[in-house]
N, C-alpha and C positions, 0 to 999 in steps of 0.2 A: 480486618484489613480491607481497604477499598482500592479500586483500580481507577486510574486516570489515564486517558490517552488523548490523541488528537484525531481530527477527521481524515488525516492522511494515512491512517492504518486500515480503513475499510473493514471494520469488524463485521463479520457476517452473522450477527445475532439480531433477533427481533427486539422490539422495544420492551416487550415483557421480559425477555431473557436478560437484556441489559440491566433492567431494574432489579431483577432477581439476583443477578451476579454482581451487582454494585459496580457496573462499568460506567464511567462518566467521560463524556467526549467534549473536548474544547475545539471549536471550529477554527479552521484556517479561513483566510479572507481572499475573495476574488474581486477584481475590479475590471469592468468591461464597459466601454462607452461612458466613462465618467461616473459610473454607479458601482458602489461596493456592496458585496453580499457576503454573509457568513455562510460558509460551506455547510450544506445540509440543514440549515436553519431558515435562511431567507430564500434559498433557491435549491432546486433539485436538478439532477442530470437531465431529466426530461424537459425541464424549463430552460436550462442553460444552453445546451448544444444548438437548438434552433436559433437562439440569439447569437451564438458564436459564428455560425455559418453565415448569417445575414449581416453581421457587423463588418464595417470597413476597418475597424481597429483590431488590435490584438489584446488578449487579456494579460493582466498582471496579477500575481498572487503574493500574499504576505502571510507570515507566520502569526500566531496569536501573540499578543503582548504579554509581558510578565504580569501585568495587572489582571489579565484574563485568568491566569493560573492562580494568582494570589486569592482572588475572590472564591474560586472553587475550592482551593486547598483549605481556606479558613472555614468555609461552610462544612466541608467534610470532616475536618478535625473536631468539630463540635460533637460529632457522633462517634468517630473513631480516629485517633491521631495517626494510626499506622496507614500509610498510603504508598502504593506501588504505582509509579508514574512511568508508562511505557510509550515510547514515541518512535515515529518514523526516523529514518537515518539522519544523523547529524551531518553526514556528507552531502545531503541533498536539501536540507532545510535547517533553518535556525530555530525550529520549534523546541527542540530539546534544550537549547541554550536559554530560551525564554522560561521554560519550566524550571531549570536549575536556578536561574536568577530569582524567580518567584519563591522558591523554597527557602531562600535566605531571609525572606520577609515574613515567613510564617513559622516562627520558632516553636509554636505550640504543636506543630505537626512533625511526625517522624517520617520523612519522605525518602524513598529509594527510587532512583531513576534508572531506566533501562534504555539503552540505545539499541534498537533492533537491527541497525545496519542494513535495513531494507525498507520497503514501503508497500502500500496497498495491502492486499489480503495476506501477503507474506508476513507483514507486521501484524496484521489482524489475527493471524493464527497464534502468535505469541500472546497477544492480549487475551484471547479466548482461553488459551491454555492456562494462563496465570489465574484468570477468574475462576475457572473450574477447579484448579488446584487449591486456591484459597478456600473455596466452598468445601472441599474434601478435608481441609485442615492441615495441609502440608505446611511445614515451616518455611520461612523466607529463603533460607539457603537452598533448600530442595527445589523451590520454585525457580530461583535464579538459575540453578543447574539445568532444570528442565527447559527453560527458555533458551539457554545457550545451545543445548543439543538440538532443539527445534530450529534455531537460527542457522546452525552449522549444516543442517540436513536439508533445508528448504531452499529452493531456487525459484527465481522469477525471470521470465523472459517475455518480451513483447516485440511486436512489429507494427508498422504503420505505413500508410500510403504516401503521406507528404511530410516534409521536415520543417516547414516554415515556422510552425509553432514552437518546436524544440529549439530552433535557431534563435528565434525571438526571445525565448525565455532564458537563453544562456545555458541550457542544459547539456548542449554538446558544443564542441568547437565550431565556431562560426565558419571557419575556412573548410573544415571537413564536411560540415553540413551543406555548405554551398556547393562544393564539388559533387556530393552525393545527389543533390537536387538536380544539378545539370545532367548527371548520368542516369537519373531516374532510379537510383539504388534504393532498395527497401532494406534497412538494417535490422538485425536481430539485436536487441538491447537487453542486457541483464544488469545486475547490481553485484559488484565484487564485495567480498566479506571483510576486508581489512579496514577500509575507510568508508565503506558503504556508498560508493559513488557509481555512476553509470559506466558500463563497459560494453563495447561492441563485440558481439559473439559470432557474427557472420553477416552475410548480406545476400540479396537476390535481386534480380532485375524485374520481377513481376511480383505482385502481391500474393498471387496464388502460390508461386514458388517460395515466397517468404513464409507462408503458413506451413507448407510442407517442411521447410527448413527448421522451423521452431519444433515441430514434432520430431524431426531427425536429431535435434540437439538432445532431447530427452533420451532417445534411444542410445546415444553415445554415453550417457551417464548411468542408465539403468537397463538391464536386460529385458527384452520383450517378454511380456507375461508377468513382469514384476508387479507387486501390489503397491499401488501408489495412492496417496491422498492428493487429489487434484481439484483445481478450481480455475475455470476460464473466466476472464473478466474483459470488459471492453469499455470504450467511452460512449460511442453512439453508433455501434456497428454490430447489432445482435446477429445478423445473418452470417457474417464471417466468423463470429464467435462460435456459432453452432457448427460451422464447417470444421473449425479447428478442434472443437471437442470431439467430433466424430472421428477425425484423423487419429487422435490420441487414444480414444476408446477402443479402436481396432487393434492396438498394439499392446496395451497394458490392462491389468485388472485394476480398475480405478474405483476408489471411493470418492464419488463426486459431491462436491459442495455446490450450492446453487450458482449458476451463471448470472452475472449482473453487471451494472455499470460501476466503474470506480468513482470515487469522490470527485466533485467538480474541481476542487483545488489541485488535484493531481491531473485530471483529464484536460485541464486548460493548457498543459504543456505539450502533450503529444497531439492534441487535436482530436476531431471526431472519428477518425478512421481506425484508431488503435485497437488491437486485440492482443491479449496476452494470457499466459497461464502460470499458475503457481503450483508446485508439486514437491512432494517429499515421500520417503518411504512411509507406508501407512503404519508400520509397527511402532514408530516413535510416539504416536499419539494414543496408544492403547491404554496407558496408565491414567489418562484424563478423559477417557471415553465415558 
């Protein structure tokens, strides 16, 4: 069985591990100042955010086309027709729909789709778990059960300094976003698990208090000292990401995954100031360690 995902899942694996675990990524697209880039292929976060900051325009993103998935599915089916296709939330992107449409055009492949109902490394954890479970020889039903348990147990929350990018991208209510901008509110944003859409979890009036608020949210869900699997991510704000990680590390016994930038297609929406954290009880990942 081979794994297909999209660049919106931010899988934290090296190129060598991706190849070894047979994880294949279809890129989303970003358009800025009239030029379109394939996420992670034509442009990296290090290249994108300086362009974004200096641009007079605002970015647009688009999902992969069904044709992008058709080509990959057909190529993979020549080696192994069994494919597990795992994608960022259908409540935030049409990527899963493109993948499902493509599957109907590749009858030679046996494709199972998974809607992670989340995004970024919260989705990536499910992709990695599936790939390692496949390598261990787990049957499909056990793998799908594992992914559901990981999805149910994993939370993502982020905050940011400015809302103009989210407002422009339609990711939050324009009116609520406009009011928050006027009041200089820094929201805490998560992803709810039913439809996989954004939900506001709180707010602060300064970015420093917002970071502390994110850490406090975790403490409301898990007792201090709990053993957590954690990963801090950011768009173009490594200094604040380091501060957030330190705040969390003082309260919990964390198994840390590497801090890094989220994919350009995701980061185009919150803009360069965003920081966030993904976390879950460490015990749920023991069977695929």
